[in-house]
C-alpha positions in Angstrom: -0.3 -0.2 -0.1 1.5 3.4 -0.6 -0.1 6.7 0.2 -0.9 8.9 -3.4 -3.2 12.6 -2.9 -5.2 11.7 -0.2 -6.4 7.9 -0.3 -4.7 4.5 1.2 -3.9 2.9 -3.2 -3.2 -0.3 -3.2 -0.8 -1.1 -5.5 -1.5 -0.3 -8.9 -5.3 1.3 -8.0 -4.0 5.6 -8.0 -7.1 7.1 -10.8 -6.7 9.3 -13.2 -7.8 12.5 -10.7 -5.9 11.4 -8.6 -2.4 11.8 -10.3 -3.5 14.8 -11.2 -4.4 16.0 -7.6 -0.6 14.2 -6.8 1.1 17.1 -8.8 0.9 18.6 -5.9 1.1 21.9 -8.2 -1.4 24.1 -10.7 1.8 24.6 -13.2 2.3 20.3 -13.2 -0.7 19.7 -13.1 -2.0 22.6 -16.6 1.3 20.4 -17.8 0.4 16.8 -17.7 -3.4 17.4 -18.3 -2.1 19.1 -22.1 0.7 15.9 -21.9 -2.6 13.6 -21.3 -4.9 14.4 -22.9 -3.9 17.7 -25.0 -5.9 20.3 -24.0 -8.3 21.6 -21.7 -10.4 25.1 -21.8 -10.8 27.3 -18.5 -13.7 28.1 -17.9 -13.6 29.9 -15.1 -11.2 31.0 -12.2 -13.4 32.5 -9.0 -11.4 32.9 -5.8 -12.7 33.3 -2.7 -10.7 34.9 0.1 -7.0 35.8 -0.1 -6.1 32.4 0.0 -8.5 29.5 -2.4 -9.0 29.5 -6.0 -11.0 27.2 -7.8 -10.1 27.2 -11.6 -13.1 25.4 -13.3 -11.5 23.4 -16.1 -13.5 21.3 -19.3 -11.8 18.3 -20.5 -11.9 17.1 -24.2 -13.8 14.2 -24.2 -11.5 11.7 -24.8 -10.5 12.0 -21.3 -12.4 9.0 -20.5 -10.3 7.8 -17.9 -11.7 11.0 -16.1 -15.1 10.5 -13.7 -16.3 13.9 -15.5 -15.2 16.0 -17.8 -15.2 19.4 -16.1 -12.5 19.7 -13.1 -13.0 22.3 -10.1 -9.5 22.5 -9.0 -8.8 23.9 -6.2 -5.3 25.8 -4.4 -4.3 27.8 -1.8 -2.6 31.7 -3.0 0.7 29.5 -3.4 -1.1 27.4 -6.4 -0.6 24.3 -3.7 -2.9 22.1 -5.2 -5.7 20.8 -2.0 -8.5 19.4 -3.5 -9.7 17.6 -7.3 -13.3 17.2 -8.6 -14.9 15.9 -11.3 -18.4 17.1 -12.1 -20.6 16.5 -15.6 -21.2 20.1 -16.1 -20.1 23.7 -14.4 -21.9 24.5 -11.0 -23.1 26.9 -9.7 -19.7 29.0 -7.0 -22.1 29.5 -4.9 -23.3 25.4 -4.7 -19.9 24.8 -4.7 -19.6 26.1 -1.8 -22.5 24.5 -0.2 -21.1 21.4 -1.2 -17.8 22.3 0.5 -19.5 24.3 3.2 -23.3 22.8 3.6 -24.8 25.5 7.2 -27.6 23.6 8.8 -30.8 24.7 8.2 -29.9 24.8 4.3 -31.3 22.3 2.6 -28.3 20.7 0.4 -27.7 21.8 -2.3 -28.4 18.9 -6.1 -24.5 19.3 -6.7 -22.8 16.0 -8.2 -19.5 15.2 -7.6 -18.5 12.4 -9.5 -14.9 11.8 -7.8 -12.6 13.7 -5.3 -8.5 13.8 -5.1 -7.9 15.3 -1.9 -3.9 16.4 -1.2 -1.5 16.9 1.8 -2.5 20.7 0.7 -5.6 20.2 2.2 -7.6 21.4 5.0 -11.0 23.0 6.0 -12.7 25.7 3.7 -14.7 26.5 5.9 -12.1 27.7 7.4 -11.9 30.5 4.9 -15.4 31.5 5.3 -15.5 32.6 9.0 -15.5 36.6 10.4 -12.3 35.1 12.2 -10.9 34.1 9.1 -6.9 35.1 8.6 -6.6 37.8 7.2 -3.3 39.4 5.6 -5.2 42.9 4.5 -5.5 45.2 7.8 -9.2 46.2 8.4 -9.2 49.2 8.0 -8.4 47.7 3.9 -10.9 44.8 4.0 -14.3 43.8 3.4 -16.5 40.8 3.8 -16.7 39.3 0.7 -19.7 36.9 -0.7 -20.0 33.4 1.0 -17.1 34.6 3.1 -13.5 35.7 2.8 -11.9 38.4 3.3 -11.2 41.1 -0.4 -8.9 45.1 -0.6 -10.7 47.9 -0.2 -10.7 49.3 -3.3 -9.4 53.2 -3.0 -11.6 55.4 -5.3 -10.0 59.5 -5.7 -6.4 58.2 -6.1 -4.8 59.9 -9.2 -1.1 60.0 -10.1 0.4 63.7 -10.0 3.5 64.8 -12.1 5.2 67.7 -12.3 
């Protein structure tokens, strides 16, 4: 037995999804995806707070060794892969977070995850959404992002004068 991504794998039983997640960094993931499938479509990029990014990727139809044609690649702010989800269609961003962090009393999301692989970079994403989520922005320069996390307050009315 060997540890592979977040799963315990019996010799030779790792999935293609695990193999992609096990690259651990976004650049290598993209290289491997391109090498294996000849390309991909970057559908969207969603940032949640300062430290979480979701890349929504559609793989070619001939990528039949993956459980779904849409991959959600979750990374930290340094491009370290935390999790890769496989779905059959692009989800609504809100549904993805409801899947990850269900709130008491809310109905479950209809999001259908076909495959998942977590890495050593994974941690509970609910930590990003709490009122006490860590931030590198000073309090006077940040505001809560819809759904949780912090985003910078962009200065308005700033000008640059050149003499």
